[in-house]
C-alpha positions in Angstrom: 27.1 28.9 -33.8 23.3 28.1 -33.4 23.6 25.1 -31.7 25.6 27.4 -28.7 23.1 29.7 -29.6 20.2 27.7 -28.4 21.9 26.1 -25.3 22.5 29.8 -24.3 18.5 30.3 -24.5 17.5 27.6 -23.1 19.9 28.0 -19.8 17.8 31.1 -19.7 14.7 30.3 -20.0 15.6 27.9 -16.7 15.5 31.1 -14.5 11.5 31.9 -15.7 9.4 29.4 -13.3 6.9 29.6 -15.4 9.4 28.2 -17.7 10.6 25.0 -15.4 7.6 24.6 -14.8 6.3 24.1 -18.0 9.3 21.2 -18.2 7.5 19.7 -14.7 4.4 19.5 -15.3 4.4 16.9 -17.4 6.3 14.8 -14.7 3.9 13.8 -12.2 0.8 12.9 -14.3 2.7 11.4 -16.9 5.1 9.9 -14.3 2.7 8.1 -12.0 0.8 6.7 -14.6 4.5 4.9 -15.1 4.3 3.7 -11.4 1.2 2.8 -11.3 2.2 0.7 -14.4 5.0 0.0 -13.1 3.8 -1.5 -10.0 0.8 -3.6 -11.3 3.6 -5.3 -13.4 5.6 -6.3 -10.0 3.0 -6.5 -8.1 1.5 -9.2 -11.3 4.6 -11.2 -11.4 5.6 -10.8 -8.5 8.9 -9.4 -9.2 10.8 -7.5 -5.7 13.0 -5.5 -7.9 10.6 -4.2 -10.6 8.6 -3.4 -6.8 11.3 -1.7 -5.3 12.3 0.7 -8.3 9.0 1.0 -9.2 8.8 2.7 -5.6 11.1 4.4 -6.3 10.6 6.1 -9.1 7.1 6.7 -6.9 9.2 9.0 -4.5 10.3 11.2 -7.4 7.9 11.3 -8.7 5.8 12.9 -5.6 8.7 15.1 -4.8 8.6 16.1 -8.8 5.1 17.3 -7.8 5.8 19.4 -5.3 8.7 21.0 -8.0 5.5 21.3 -9.9 3.8 23.4 -7.9 6.5 25.2 -6.6 7.3 26.6 -9.7 4.2 26.8 -11.2 2.9 29.1 -7.7 6.7 31.4 -9.0 5.0 31.6 -12.9 1.9 32.5 -11.5 1.5 36.6 -11.3 3.8 36.5 -14.5 1.6 34.1 -16.7 -1.0 35.8 -15.4 -0.3 39.2 -16.9 0.1 37.9 -20.1 -3.1 36.4 -20.8 -6.5 37.3 -21.7 -9.1 37.2 -19.4 -10.7 33.5 -20.2 -7.4 32.4 -19.9 -6.6 34.1 -16.8 -10.0 32.2 -15.9 -8.6 29.0 -16.3 -5.6 30.2 -14.7 -7.3 30.7 -11.4 -8.8 27.3 -12.2 -5.5 25.4 -13.0 -3.9 27.0 -9.2 -7.2 26.0 -7.3 -7.2 22.4 -8.8 -3.7 21.9 -8.2 -3.3 23.6 -4.5 -6.5 21.6 -3.6 -5.2 18.3 -4.9 -1.5 18.3 -4.8 -1.7 16.0 -0.7 -2.9 13.0 -3.2 0.9 13.5 -5.7 2.8 13.5 -1.7 0.4 10.8 -0.2 1.2 8.8 -3.4 5.4 8.9 -3.1 5.1 9.5 1.7 3.3 5.9 0.8 6.0 4.7 -1.8 8.8 5.8 0.9 6.8 3.9 3.4 7.0 0.6 1.3 10.1 0.4 0.8 10.8 0.8 4.8 8.2 -1.5 5.4 9.7 -4.2 3.0 13.0 -5.9 5.5 10.9 -5.6 8.4 6.7 -6.0 7.5 7.1 -8.1 4.1 3.1 -8.5 4.7 3.1 -4.6 5.2 4.8 -3.6 2.4 2.9 -5.8 -0.1 -0.3 -3.9 1.1 1.4 -0.3 1.2 2.5 -1.2 -2.7 -1.2 -2.4 -4.1 -2.2 0.7 -2.3 0.4 2.7 -3.7 -0.7 1.7 -6.7 -4.1 2.5 -6.7 -3.0 5.9 -5.7 -0.7 6.7 -7.6 -3.6 5.7 -10.9 -5.8 8.1 -9.2 -2.8 11.2 -8.5 -2.4 10.0 -12.3 -6.3 11.4 -13.4 -6.3 14.2 -10.6 -3.1 15.4 -12.5 -5.0 14.3 -15.9 -8.2 16.6 -14.8 -5.0 19.4 -12.9 -3.5 19.9 -16.8 -6.5 20.4 -18.4 -7.4 23.6 -16.9 -3.6 24.4 -17.7 -3.7 24.0 -20.8 -6.2 25.8 -21.6 -4.0 28.7 -20.6 -2.0 29.2 -23.4 -4.1 27.0 -26.0 -6.9 28.7 -26.8 -7.9 26.9 -29.9 -8.8 23.4 -27.4 -11.5 26.3 -25.5 -14.7 25.8 -25.4 -15.7 28.7 -23.1 -14.5 30.0 -20.3 -14.1 27.4 -17.0 -17.0 27.1 -14.9 -18.7 29.6 -12.1 -18.4 27.3 -10.3 -14.3 26.5 -11.1 -14.2 29.8 -10.4 -12.8 31.4 -6.5 -14.8 33.7 -4.8 -14.8 37.2 -6.6 -12.5 36.2 -8.5 -9.3 37.7 -7.6 -6.8 38.2 -10.1 -3.9 38.0 -8.4 -2.4 34.1 -6.2 
């Protein structure tokens, strides 16, 4: 039965961290963009229930970014080993960007959680935190696209226009993380 064989193969792939990273890496980018859109919508229309759902969504995307980085770090050496030199350089840039800026995703999730907690006791603070969450979610989306741009260069040589800028490469151009 082909469908059962496909399911078995999928479950096998889930034991490979680089595969799990591939499944999760779009969540922080597209998820934060969706969260920002929902927040904008809820804030513009004053829809409290939609705002609450959007804040929970952004908290979830903050957690998803934690998992995406974790599995990316776990699969780094394996992907590095199967890549040519130019792809290795892009992988290093991708990892450096992610590790340097993931805090924005965590902060976005934390501010969203703060807005949810503040809703009961400090509605004005909660409203401010909702606006701040929206701004951070937009920033996270942009950063996520920039981080993903380098990641896409690793396995998709057809999109490469050469190696990354030397300024983005680690000093000494080390091979392992």
